[in-house]
C-alpha positions in Angstrom: 68.9 48.6 91.8 72.0 48.2 94.0 74.0 49.9 91.3 71.7 52.9 91.3 71.8 53.1 95.1 75.7 53.0 95.0 75.8 55.7 92.3 73.5 58.0 94.4 75.6 57.5 97.5 78.8 58.4 95.6 77.2 61.5 94.1 75.9 62.5 97.5 79.4 62.2 98.9 80.8 64.2 96.0 78.2 66.9 96.6 79.1 67.2 100.2 82.8 67.5 99.4 82.2 70.1 96.8 80.0 72.2 99.1 82.3 71.9 102.1 83.2 75.3 103.5 86.3 76.6 105.2 86.4 76.5 109.0 86.9 79.8 110.8 89.1 79.6 113.8 89.2 82.3 116.6 92.7 83.1 117.8 91.5 84.9 121.0 92.9 82.4 123.6 91.1 82.4 127.0 93.9 80.1 128.3 96.5 82.8 127.7 98.9 80.4 126.1 99.0 82.0 122.6 102.1 84.1 122.3 104.7 85.7 120.1 108.3 85.9 121.3 111.0 88.2 119.8 114.7 88.6 120.0 117.0 91.5 119.1 120.5 90.0 119.5 122.6 93.1 119.5 126.4 93.2 120.2 126.2 94.9 123.6 122.8 94.0 124.9 120.7 91.1 123.6 117.0 91.7 124.1 114.4 88.9 124.5 110.7 89.4 125.1 107.2 88.2 124.4 103.7 89.4 123.8 100.4 87.7 124.5 97.8 90.2 123.5 96.7 88.3 120.4 93.3 88.3 118.6 92.2 87.5 115.1 90.6 84.8 112.9 91.9 82.3 110.4 89.8 80.7 107.7 91.1 77.2 106.8 90.0 74.5 104.5 92.0 71.3 104.7 90.9 70.4 101.2 92.1 73.8 99.8 94.8 75.0 102.2 96.3 77.3 99.7 93.2 79.5 100.1 93.8 80.1 103.8 93.2 83.6 104.8 92.9 85.6 108.0 94.2 88.4 110.3 96.3 88.3 113.4 96.3 91.3 115.6 98.9 91.9 118.4 98.3 94.5 121.1 101.5 96.5 121.3 101.0 97.3 124.9 101.4 93.6 125.6 105.0 93.7 124.4 107.1 92.7 127.4 110.7 92.5 128.5 112.1 91.7 132.0 113.8 95.1 132.5 111.2 97.6 133.6 113.0 100.7 132.2 113.7 99.0 128.9 110.0 98.0 128.6 109.0 101.7 129.1 111.4 102.7 126.3 109.9 100.1 124.0 106.4 101.3 124.7 107.4 105.0 124.4 107.1 107.4 121.5 110.7 106.9 120.4 110.0 103.2 119.6 106.7 101.4 119.4 104.5 104.4 120.6 101.8 102.1 121.9 99.4 104.9 122.6 99.3 106.1 119.0 99.8 102.7 117.4 98.0 100.2 119.7 98.3 97.2 117.4 100.6 95.3 115.0 98.6 93.4 112.3 99.3 90.6 109.8 96.8 90.1 107.0 97.3 86.6 105.6 96.4 86.5 101.8 97.3 82.9 100.9 99.6 79.9 101.5 102.1 78.8 98.8 104.3 75.7 98.4 101.9 73.7 100.6 102.9 70.2 101.7 100.8 67.8 103.8 101.9 65.1 106.2 99.0 63.6 108.1 97.2 66.4 110.0 100.0 68.9 109.5 100.7 71.3 106.6 103.9 73.2 105.9 103.8 76.2 103.6 104.9 79.8 103.1 102.4 82.3 104.5 102.1 85.4 102.2 100.6 88.5 103.5 101.1 92.1 104.7 102.4 93.3 108.1 101.7 96.7 109.5 103.9 98.2 112.2 103.6 101.8 113.1 102.8 103.6 109.8 104.4 101.1 107.5 102.8 98.2 105.7 105.0 95.7 103.9 104.4 92.4 102.2 106.2 89.5 103.8 106.5 85.7 103.3 107.1 83.5 106.3 107.4 79.7 106.7 104.5 78.3 108.7 103.4 74.9 110.1 99.7 74.4 110.5 98.2 71.4 112.4 94.5 70.9 111.6 93.1 68.8 114.4 89.5 67.9 113.5 87.3 67.2 116.5 90.1 67.7 119.1 89.3 71.1 120.6 87.8 69.4 123.7 91.3 68.0 124.5 92.5 71.5 125.0 89.5 73.8 125.7 86.9 71.3 127.1 84.5 72.4 124.3 83.6 70.2 121.3 85.0 71.5 118.0 88.1 71.7 115.7 91.5 73.0 116.7 94.1 74.7 114.5 97.7 75.1 115.8 99.9 77.6 113.9 103.7 77.8 114.4 106.2 80.1 112.6 109.7 81.5 112.9 110.8 84.4 110.7 112.8 87.7 110.8 111.9 91.3 110.1 114.1 94.4 110.2 113.0 97.3 112.4 114.4 99.8 109.9 112.0 98.5 107.3 109.1 99.5 109.5 110.4 102.8 110.7 111.1 101.6 114.2 113.8 104.2 115.2 115.8 103.2 112.0 119.6 103.3 112.2 119.6 104.2 115.9 121.1 102.4 118.9 122.3 99.5 116.8 124.9 98.4 119.3 122.2 97.9 121.9 119.1 97.2 119.8 119.7 95.0 116.8 118.1 95.9 113.5 117.1 92.3 112.9 114.1 91.1 115.0 113.7 87.3 115.2 110.1 86.4 115.8 108.6 83.1 116.9 104.8 82.5 116.7 102.8 79.9 118.6 99.0 80.2 118.2 96.0 77.9 118.7 92.7 78.7 117.1 89.3 77.4 118.2 86.3 76.5 116.1 83.6 75.2 118.5 80.7 73.1 117.1 
C-alpha cells in the first residue's frame, strides 16, 4: 500500500511539472527605476543619455528558459540627454522623429546558449528590433534573474520578480538614423545598457 501511495505521489508531482506554465512578467515599472542608457562616444562630442518610458511583457519558464518570449517597447519621447538643444535635435525629424515614430520595439523570439547558476540565467537573446522604419534581427547577451516569490521585497506585492540586464551595441546607420551624417559629433555606434525588472503578482 505504501508503495502505491509513493507511486501516486511521484506521478502527481510529474504531472504538475509537465503542466507548469510560463510566468508572464509586466515590465511597466511604477517605481520608475527601469531604464535604458545609451552612449554615442564620438571624437568631438561624446553623448550619454537615458530613457525610462518602458512597457512590455516577458513570458518566462525557468524549466524551459530557451522558450522565453516577449516584447519591450521604449517610448522615443522619453529619450533624454542633459543638453536641452541636443535633446530637441534628437527628438526632431532629422533624427528620431518622435512624433512620427513614437516607439522603439524589441520582439524577443527565444534564448540560445542558456546557462544556469542558481536563480540566474545567462544567454543570448534573439529577436527583432524596430527603429524608425527599419526592422532588423539582433542577438544580444542577457542575464536574467528569476526570483520566485520575491516581488514583495521590491514592490510590496506578493508574486514573482524577473530582473533582466543586457549590454550590446547597434549602429545608427543600420536603422536609418541620419546615416553617415555628423559622425564627428554623433558616433555611428550606439552602446546600449538595459536594466529592467518585471512583475508577476499572485
